[in-house]
C-alpha positions in Angstrom: 0.7 6.3 -5.7 0.0 2.8 -7.0 3.8 1.6 -6.5 3.4 3.3 -3.0 0.5 0.9 -2.3 2.4 -2.2 -4.0 5.3 -1.6 -1.8 3.6 -0.8 1.5 2.0 -4.7 0.7 4.7 -6.1 0.6 6.2 -4.7 3.7 3.2 -5.1 5.7 2.5 -9.0 5.0 6.3 -9.1 5.2 6.7 -7.6 8.5 3.4 -9.8 10.0 4.5 -13.4 8.5 7.0 -15.1 11.2 8.9 -17.4 8.7 9.6 -14.2 6.2 13.1 -12.5 6.2 12.8 -9.2 7.8 12.0 -6.1 6.4 15.3 -3.8 6.0 14.2 -0.7 3.7 11.3 0.1 1.6 11.4 2.7 -1.2 9.5 4.2 -4.3 12.3 5.3 -5.8 12.9 4.0 -9.0 16.0 1.7 -9.6 16.1 0.8 -13.8 13.4 -1.0 -14.5 11.8 -1.2 -10.8 9.3 1.5 -9.7 10.1 0.5 -6.0 11.7 -2.1 -4.1 11.2 -3.9 -0.6 14.5 -5.2 0.7 14.5 -7.8 3.2 17.8 -9.0 5.3 18.3 -12.3 5.8 19.2 -13.0 9.6 21.5 -16.0 8.6 22.9 -17.1 5.4 20.6 -19.8 3.8 22.0 -22.9 2.3 18.6 -24.6 1.9 15.0 -23.5 2.4 12.4 -25.0 4.7 8.5 -25.2 3.4 7.5 -22.7 5.8 9.7 -20.6 4.4 9.0 -20.8 0.9 5.2 -20.3 1.5 6.1 -16.8 3.6 7.6 -16.0 0.2 5.1 -16.6 -1.8 3.1 -14.7 0.3 4.9 -11.3 0.6 5.3 -11.3 -3.3 1.6 -11.9 -3.9 1.2 -8.9 -1.5 2.0 -6.3 -3.6 -0.6 -7.4 -6.4 -3.4 -8.1 -3.3 -2.6 -4.5 -1.9 -3.8 -2.7 -5.4 -6.8 -4.9 -5.7 -7.9 -4.2 -2.4 -7.1 -0.3 -3.1 -7.9 0.4 -6.3 -9.9 -2.4 -7.9 -7.3 -2.8 -10.5 -4.4 -4.6 -11.4 -1.3 -3.2 -12.8 1.6 -4.1 -14.8 4.2 -4.0 -11.3 3.7 -7.1 -10.1 4.6 -9.1 -12.9 7.9 -10.0 -11.5 6.2 -10.7 -8.1 3.8 -13.4 -10.1 7.0 -14.9 -12.0 9.3 -15.5 -8.5 5.9 -17.2 -6.7 5.6 -19.5 -9.8 8.8 -20.4 -9.9 8.9 -20.7 -6.0 5.7 -22.9 -6.2 6.5 -24.9 -9.7 9.7 -25.9 -7.5 8.2 -27.0 -4.4 6.3 -29.4 -6.9 8.4 -30.4 -8.9 11.8 -30.8 -7.7 11.7 -30.6 -3.6 8.6 -32.7 -3.1 7.2 -30.0 -0.8 3.3 -30.8 -1.9 0.5 -33.4 -1.7 1.8 -35.3 -4.7 4.5 -36.4 -2.1 8.1 -36.7 -2.1 8.7 -37.4 -5.9 10.6 -35.5 -8.8 9.0 -34.7 -11.4 10.6 -34.1 -14.8 14.3 -33.6 -15.9 16.4 -30.7 -17.3 17.2 -32.6 -20.4 16.3 -30.8 -23.6 15.2 -32.1 -27.0 15.5 -30.4 -30.2 12.1 -30.0 -32.3 12.8 -28.4 -35.3 13.5 -24.3 -34.5 12.4 -25.1 -30.9 13.9 -26.8 -27.9 11.6 -29.0 -26.1 11.5 -30.3 -22.2 11.4 -34.0 -22.1 8.5 -35.1 -19.7 8.6 -38.5 -18.0 4.9 -38.5 -16.5 1.4 -39.0 -17.7 -0.9 -36.4 -18.5 -3.1 -37.0 -15.9 0.2 -36.3 -13.7 0.6 -33.1 -15.1 -2.8 -32.3 -14.5 -2.3 -33.0 -10.9 0.9 -30.8 -11.1 -0.8 -27.6 -12.3 -3.5 -28.1 -9.7 -1.0 -28.3 -7.2 0.8 -25.1 -8.4 -2.4 -23.3 -9.0 -3.1 -24.5 -4.9 0.0 -22.9 -3.6 -0.3 -19.7 -5.5 -4.3 -19.3 -4.6 -3.8 -20.0 -1.0 -0.1 -17.4 -0.8 -2.7 -14.7 -2.6 -5.8 -15.2 -0.4 -3.4 -15.7 3.0 -1.9 -11.9 2.1 -5.0 -10.5 0.6 -6.6 -11.7 4.2 -3.8 -10.2 6.2 -3.9 -6.8 4.1 -8.0 -6.9 5.1 -7.4 -6.8 8.8 -4.4 -3.9 8.8 -6.1 -2.3 6.3 -5.6 1.6 7.8 -2.0 0.3 8.4 -1.4 -0.3 4.5 -2.8 3.6 4.3 -0.5 4.4 7.0 3.1 2.9 5.0 1.7 4.3 1.5 1.1 7.6 2.8 4.9 7.8 4.6 6.0 6.9 0.9 4.9 9.3 -0.7 5.9 11.6 1.6 9.3 10.1 2.4 9.9 8.2 -0.2 12.0 5.7 1.9 11.3 3.5 5.0 13.5 2.0 7.3 12.7 -0.7 9.5 12.9 1.0 12.7 10.2 3.6 11.2 7.9 0.9 9.9 7.9 -0.4 13.4 6.9 3.2 14.6 4.2 3.5 12.1 2.6 0.1 13.2 2.5 1.1 16.7 1.1 4.7 16.2 -1.5 2.6 14.2 -2.4 0.2 16.2 -0.4 0.4 19.4 2.7 -1.1 20.9 1.5 -4.8 21.3 0.8 -4.8 17.4 4.7 -4.7 16.5 5.7 -8.3 16.0 9.1 -9.2 17.5 12.0 -9.0 15.3 14.5 -11.7 14.2 18.0 -10.4 15.2 20.5 -10.4 12.2 23.5 -12.3 12.7 26.3 -10.1 11.8 28.7 -11.8 9.9 32.3 -11.4 11.5 35.0 -9.6 10.1 38.7 -11.3 9.4 40.0 -9.5 12.2 37.5 -10.4 14.5 38.4 -14.4 14.0 41.1 -15.7 16.6 43.6 -17.6 15.3 43.8 -21.4 15.7 46.0 -22.3 18.6 49.6 -23.3 17.3 50.6 -26.9 19.3 54.0 -27.0 21.5 56.9 -27.6 18.9 55.1 -26.6 16.0 55.8 -23.7 13.7 53.6 -21.6 11.9 53.9 -20.6 7.9 55.6 -17.6 8.9 58.3 -19.3 10.9 59.2 -21.0 8.1 62.5 -19.3 6.4 63.5 -20.5 3.0 67.0 -21.5 2.3 69.1 -19.8 -0.3 68.6 -21.3 -3.7 65.8 -23.3 -2.1 61.5 -22.6 -3.0 59.5 -23.2 0.1 55.2 -23.3 -1.2 53.7 -20.9 0.3 56.2 -18.3 0.6 57.2 -15.4 -2.0 
């Protein structure tokens, strides 16, 4: 049941955050080392991340741990990967992407120095700056956890309903998740869902028009004893 509440926390936070990727499926069926999974389906191909998207992703990652604390007043090791992802994201926001209060600065490099048996990364900033970086990373993570916890507290009955459904059915699709929200909190409580833009199949892409007098590659006829590029 811990896993059910853990995944229910992820799904609940994700569903109510407008900048997070939409929930696709929630399951408590074990897969490898994972005891459950909340699958999200991006609405479009992402080649870069906005700050609002990163903040939402951290809050979704904290949803499982927050649900465990509110339900059982205890923590489990199930949140270890979530905490790692959130910490890595916060570190990148502060040190690489200039998304913190420290300003548009990139701290450190990826170069490594061999010291005896271990590798150590070079640091190009002072101890004071290192302390400020630590504070910013902790601030991002603490705020993410606080917001996730507050959202779950606000929808506590919904958390229980989602977890009970997972215990009984093991899998919840996106449509069923919305149905549970309507049953527990009413129709108006269901947040608008982002529409996923489907990728077009090659057969659905119209070929480029050929100008008058131009020939396509298929029109090229190789002469005997002559090799034409692009033909076999």
